[in-house]
N, C-alpha and C positions, 0 to 999 in steps of 0.2 A: 504494500500500500504506500503510495506517495502522498505527502502532505505539504502544503504551503501555509505559512502563517504571515499575516500582516496586521498592522495595528493603526489605530487612529484615536484621537481624543476629542473631547468636547467639554465645554463648561456649561453647567446647568444647575438650577436650584430645584429642590424638592422638599417634601416633609412626609412623615409617615403618620397618617391618621390612625388614631387608636393605639399608638405606641406610647409607653410610659418611659420617658427618658429624653435625652437631648434631641434625638432625631424627630421628635414630635414638633419641633420648632422649624420654621423655614430656615434652610441652610443650603449651601452649594458645594459642589465638588468639581474637580477636574477629572471627569470620568475617562478612563483609558480602556479602550475596547480592542481585544485581540481576537482575530477570527482565523480558524484553521479549516481549510478545505482539503478534500482528499479525492484520489482516484486510484483505481487498481492499475490502470495502464496509462502511460503517457500518450499525449496526442501524437498520432503517427504521420501527419502530413500538414502542409500549409505553414503559415507563419509561426504557429504555436507548436510545431513539431518538436518533440522531446520535452514538452512542458506539461504540467498538470493544467494550468491556465496561465494566461498572461498576467504577471504580477501587477502591471499597471492597470489592467481592467479590474482586478480584484480590489486593489487599493482605491480606485475611483469609486467603485460601488460601495465600499465600506464608508468612505468619506461622504458620499451622498446621503447615506443613512444616518450618520452621526450629525451631519449638518442640519438635519431636520430638528434636532434637539439642542443645537448649540446656542448658548446665550438665551435660553428660554427657561420658563418655570414649568416643570413637569408635574402635572396635577392628576391624581386619580379621580375618575368620574365619581361624583357624589360626595367627595371629601370636603368640599367647600360649599357654602351657601350660595345660591344663585346671585344674590345681591353682591357678594364678595367677588365672584367671578366677573360680574358686570363692571364693578368698580375697577378691578385690575385692568380689564380691557379698555375701559374709558381712559385710564391713565396711560395707555399705550404699551402695557406689558404684553410680551408675546408668550402665550401659553401653549403647551402641548398637553392635551387631555388624553389619558390612556385608560384602558379598561382594567388595569391591574395596579396593585400597590407598587409604587416606583422604587423597588429594592434593586440592588445589584443583581440578585438572582433572577428576578423577573425581566430586567433589562437584558440580561444575557440571553434568555429565551426569546425575547422580542427580536433582537438582532439576528439570532440564529434563524428564526422563521422567515424574517425578511430576506436574508441571503438565500435561503432555500427557494423562496418564490422567484428569485432572480436566476435560478437554475444551477446553483452551486450544490455540490455534494458536501455538506458541512459536517465537519468532525466535531469541533468544539468552538464555542464562543465564550470568552472570559471578559468580565467587566470588573475593573479595579475602581473602587470607590476612593481609595487612598493608595499611596505607593505600596502599602503593606497588607491591604485587605482586598481580596479578589473573590468573585463568585463565578463559577463556570456552569455551562449548560451543554449537554450532548444528549442525543437520543440513541 
């Protein structure tokens, strides 16, 4: 099995609704995302001959996905009052609403599935919340 890994990062804020501790308060991270894709055989013809995939294409796709959350406030659906959401939008804050609790674990699964939809055979996606704390997802 051949594997390629690339990474990208983004800055975003979040909070964990229903959590008792510091993470219940609005805070931000420099999220680091590493994505590993795999293939049994290397491409046997064309420009990508001898490759799993073109690194530049994989990097471009991961960057596209992380850009969607860069410098935004990641909010779990239903975790804020509608009036609060409206006030944030009126103030010009850019929000990304997700259907899951915005933990590193769930973000890893989110990016995994997005890369899968782009046609990659994904092995693992890891999301670092801090330089020392990482969550990974694989199926």
